[in-house]
MARDRENPA-453084 format. One line per field, with one value per atom (N, C-alpha, C, O): atom name; x negated, y, z. Coordinates in nm, 3 decimals. Example, Ala and Ser with C-alpha at 12.3 -4.5 7.8 and 13.67 -1.06 7.14 Angstrom:
# MARDRENPA-453084
atom: [N,CA,C,O,N,CA,C,O]
u: [-1.319,-1.230,-1.320,-1.424,-1.285,-1.367,-1.290,-1.341]
v: [-0.569,-0.450,-0.330,-0.332,-0.225,-0.106,0.003,0.114]
w: [0.780,0.780,0.780,0.846,0.708,0.714,0.787,0.804]
//
This chain:
# MARDRENPA-453084
atom: [N,CA,C,O,N,CA,C,O,N,CA,C,O,N,CA,C,O,N,CA,C,O,N,CA,C,O,N,CA,C,O,N,CA,C,O,N,CA,C,O,N,CA,C,O,N,CA,C,O,N,CA,C,O,N,CA,C,O,N,CA,C,O,N,CA,C,O,N,CA,C,O,N,CA,C,O,N,CA,C,O,N,CA,C,O,N,CA,C,O,N,CA,C,O,N,CA,C,O,N,CA,C,O,N,CA,C,O,N,CA,C,O,N,CA,C,O,N,CA,C,O,N,CA,C,O,N,CA,C,O,N,CA,C,O,N,CA,C,O,N,CA,C,O,N,CA,C,O,N,CA,C,O,N,CA,C,O,N,CA,C,O,N,CA,C,O,N,CA,C,O,N,CA,C,O,N,CA,C,O,N,CA,C,O,N,CA,C,O,N,CA,C,O,N,CA,C,O,N,CA,C,O,N,CA,C,O,N,CA,C,O,N,CA,C,O,N,CA,C,O,N,CA,C,O,N,CA,C,O,N,CA,C,O,N,CA,C,O,N,CA,C,O,N,CA,C,O,N,CA,C,O,N,CA,C,O,N,CA,C,O,N,CA,C,O,N,CA,C,O,N,CA,C,O,N,CA,C,O,N,CA,C,O,N,CA,C,O,N,CA,C,O,N,CA,C,O]
u: [0.401,0.264,0.187,0.237,0.067,-0.012,-0.055,-0.056,-0.090,-0.129,-0.254,-0.262,-0.353,-0.477,-0.452,-0.506,-0.369,-0.338,-0.266,-0.295,-0.172,-0.097,-0.186,-0.171,-0.280,-0.374,-0.464,-0.485,-0.516,-0.603,-0.526,-0.578,-0.405,-0.323,-0.294,-0.300,-0.262,-0.237,-0.361,-0.350,-0.477,-0.602,-0.633,-0.676,-0.612,-0.638,-0.546,-0.591,-0.419,-0.323,-0.348,-0.352,-0.365,-0.386,-0.518,-0.524,-0.623,-0.751,-0.744,-0.803,-0.672,-0.658,-0.579,-0.618,-0.470,-0.389,-0.470,-0.468,-0.542,-0.624,-0.734,-0.757,-0.803,-0.912,-0.860,-0.925,-0.745,-0.686,-0.649,-0.676,-0.588,-0.549,-0.671,-0.669,-0.775,-0.895,-0.964,-1.013,-0.968,-1.028,-0.949,-1.006,-0.816,-0.732,-0.753,-0.761,-0.763,-0.787,-0.922,-0.932,-1.025,-1.158,-1.164,-1.223,-1.103,-1.109,-1.021,-1.066,-0.896,-0.804,-0.805,-0.778,-0.837,-0.837,-0.967,-0.968,-1.077,-1.208,-1.280,-1.379,-1.232,-1.295,-1.421,-1.498,-1.444,-1.562,-1.539,-1.425,-1.647,-1.636,-1.597,-1.623,-1.533,-1.497,-1.625,-1.715,-1.632,-1.748,-1.702,-1.627,-1.748,-1.711,-1.767,-1.704,-1.885,-1.945,-1.858,-1.833,-1.812,-1.725,-1.593,-1.542,-1.540,-1.415,-1.430,-1.343,-1.539,-1.561,-1.583,-1.536,-1.653,-1.675,-1.542,-1.514,-1.461,-1.329,-1.244,-1.179,-1.245,-1.166,-1.208,-1.123,-1.336,-1.385,-1.370,-1.323,-1.410,-1.406,-1.263,-1.229,-1.177,-1.040,-0.963,-0.888,-0.981,-0.913,-0.955,-0.871,-1.083,-1.132,-1.082,-1.046,-1.081,-1.032,-0.884,-0.844,-0.805,-0.662,-0.636,-0.543,-0.719,-0.706,-0.735,-0.663,-0.839,-0.871,-0.760,-0.723,-0.707,-0.598,-0.477,-0.418,-0.442,-0.328,-0.353,-0.262,-0.476,-0.511,-0.490,-0.429,-0.540,-0.526,-0.381,-0.340,-0.306,-0.163,-0.088,-0.004,-0.118,-0.055,-0.095,-0.012,-0.221,-0.269,-0.201,-0.161,-0.188,-0.122,0.025,0.079,0.090,0.231,0.249,0.348,0.157,0.165,0.146,0.209,0.060,0.038,0.160,0.186,0.234,0.352,0.465,0.552,0.466,0.574,0.553,0.649,0.432,0.402,0.456,0.439]
v: [0.561,0.544,0.465,0.367,0.509,0.442,0.303,0.273,0.221,0.084,0.080,0.000,0.164,0.164,0.204,0.143,0.307,0.351,0.241,0.218,0.175,0.069,-0.050,-0.113,-0.082,-0.191,-0.159,-0.243,-0.036,0.004,0.009,-0.031,0.059,0.064,-0.078,-0.104,-0.167,-0.307,-0.369,-0.438,-0.344,-0.397,-0.339,-0.412,-0.210,-0.146,-0.201,-0.232,-0.212,-0.259,-0.405,-0.441,-0.489,-0.631,-0.655,-0.737,-0.583,-0.595,-0.549,-0.611,-0.440,-0.387,-0.483,-0.508,-0.535,-0.630,-0.755,-0.802,-0.807,-0.926,-0.899,-0.979,-0.786,-0.752,-0.733,-0.777,-0.669,-0.652,-0.787,-0.813,-0.873,-1.005,-1.087,-1.151,-1.085,-1.161,-1.104,-1.180,-0.973,-0.910,-0.943,-0.971,-0.939,-0.971,-1.117,-1.147,-1.206,-1.346,-1.365,-1.441,-1.298,-1.312,-1.254,-1.315,-1.139,-1.072,-1.143,-1.173,-1.168,-1.226,-1.378,-1.439,-1.439,-1.585,-1.646,-1.740,-1.594,-1.650,-1.577,-1.628,-1.459,-1.382,-1.310,-1.266,-1.295,-1.223,-1.072,-1.027,-0.996,-0.851,-0.810,-0.882,-0.693,-0.640,-0.604,-0.540,-0.646,-0.617,-0.537,-0.587,-0.413,-0.329,-0.386,-0.376,-0.446,-0.505,-0.619,-0.626,-0.707,-0.817,-0.761,-0.810,-0.659,-0.597,-0.544,-0.567,-0.473,-0.415,-0.522,-0.508,-0.628,-0.737,-0.803,-0.828,-0.831,-0.892,-0.798,-0.842,-0.671,-0.571,-0.561,-0.564,-0.549,-0.529,-0.655,-0.648,-0.767,-0.891,-0.933,-0.961,-0.939,-0.983,-0.881,-0.918,-0.753,-0.650,-0.652,-0.639,-0.667,-0.674,-0.798,-0.792,-0.910,-1.034,-1.023,-1.065,-0.967,-0.951,-0.852,-0.869,-0.749,-0.653,-0.720,-0.698,-0.802,-0.874,-0.970,-0.978,-1.042,-1.135,-1.059,-1.100,-0.949,-0.870,-0.811,-0.805,-0.767,-0.713,-0.817,-0.788,-0.938,-1.042,-1.088,-1.125,-1.086,-1.120,-1.014,-1.048,-0.887,-0.779,-0.785,-0.764,-0.814,-0.823,-0.939,-0.925,-1.051,-1.167,-1.137,-1.172,-1.072,-1.036,-0.938,-0.946,-0.846,-0.749,-0.814,-0.773,-0.914,-0.982,-1.064,-1.081,-1.115,-1.195,-1.111,-1.165,-0.980,-0.893,-0.850,-0.810,-0.858,-0.810,-0.902,-0.875]
w: [-21.891,-21.844,-21.950,-22.004,-21.978,-22.080,-22.033,-21.913,-22.126,-22.095,-22.009,-21.916,-22.039,-21.963,-21.818,-21.726,-21.798,-21.662,-21.585,-21.468,-21.651,-21.582,-21.550,-21.446,-21.639,-21.612,-21.494,-21.407,-21.490,-21.379,-21.247,-21.143,-21.252,-21.131,-21.081,-20.960,-21.172,-21.136,-21.071,-20.970,-21.129,-21.074,-20.936,-20.847,-20.920,-20.791,-20.682,-20.572,-20.712,-20.613,-20.578,-20.461,-20.679,-20.651,-20.577,-20.487,-20.615,-20.547,-20.403,-20.315,-20.379,-20.243,-20.155,-20.041,-20.206,-20.128,-20.094,-19.980,-20.191,-20.168,-20.066,-19.976,-20.080,-19.988,-19.846,-19.750,-19.830,-19.697,-19.637,-19.520,-19.717,-19.667,-19.625,-19.520,-19.706,-19.672,-19.549,-19.465,-19.536,-19.418,-19.292,-19.187,-19.303,-19.188,-19.147,-19.028,-19.244,-19.213,-19.144,-19.047,-19.194,-19.135,-18.994,-18.905,-18.973,-18.842,-18.740,-18.630,-18.777,-18.680,-18.679,-18.575,-18.791,-18.796,-18.751,-18.671,-18.801,-18.770,-18.658,-18.604,-18.622,-18.515,-18.556,-18.470,-18.686,-18.734,-18.727,-18.715,-18.735,-18.742,-18.884,-18.981,-18.893,-19.025,-19.100,-19.046,-19.225,-19.308,-19.430,-19.514,-19.438,-19.552,-19.682,-19.787,-19.675,-19.796,-19.851,-19.971,-19.763,-19.807,-19.861,-19.961,-19.793,-19.836,-19.979,-20.063,-20.005,-20.137,-20.244,-20.357,-20.209,-20.304,-20.339,-20.456,-20.240,-20.264,-20.350,-20.445,-20.316,-20.388,-20.534,-20.624,-20.559,-20.695,-20.780,-20.893,-20.726,-20.805,-20.834,-20.949,-20.732,-20.754,-20.838,-20.928,-20.808,-20.885,-21.031,-21.120,-21.055,-21.193,-21.266,-21.383,-21.196,-21.254,-21.291,-21.400,-21.202,-21.229,-21.342,-21.420,-21.351,-21.460,-21.594,-21.691,-21.599,-21.723,-21.763,-21.880,-21.667,-21.697,-21.752,-21.852,-21.687,-21.731,-21.870,-21.952,-21.896,-22.027,-22.137,-22.240,-22.114,-22.217,-22.232,-22.342,-22.124,-22.135,-22.216,-22.299,-22.192,-22.267,-22.414,-22.503,-22.439,-22.577,-22.651,-22.766,-22.583,-22.643,-22.668,-22.773,-22.574,-22.588,-22.704,-22.777,-22.721,-22.831,-22.967,-23.064,-22.975,-23.103,-23.143,-23.262,-23.046,-23.077,-23.134,-23.202,-23.109,-23.156,-23.301,-23.368,-23.349,-23.486,-23.591,-23.711]
//
């Protein structure tokens, strides 16, 4: 699998897991209604952040091998 595909897959999975966990906490913990807008914001921001972190870690790891 190419690096770009693996980075995007990692971001999608991590963002989805985080968004589900936060939505479950809000709905069952706080008693709020499910908000698709909040879900999407959590998904996009956390997934994007994790993708960037993974990208820079991979880049740093690749530079150390040269």
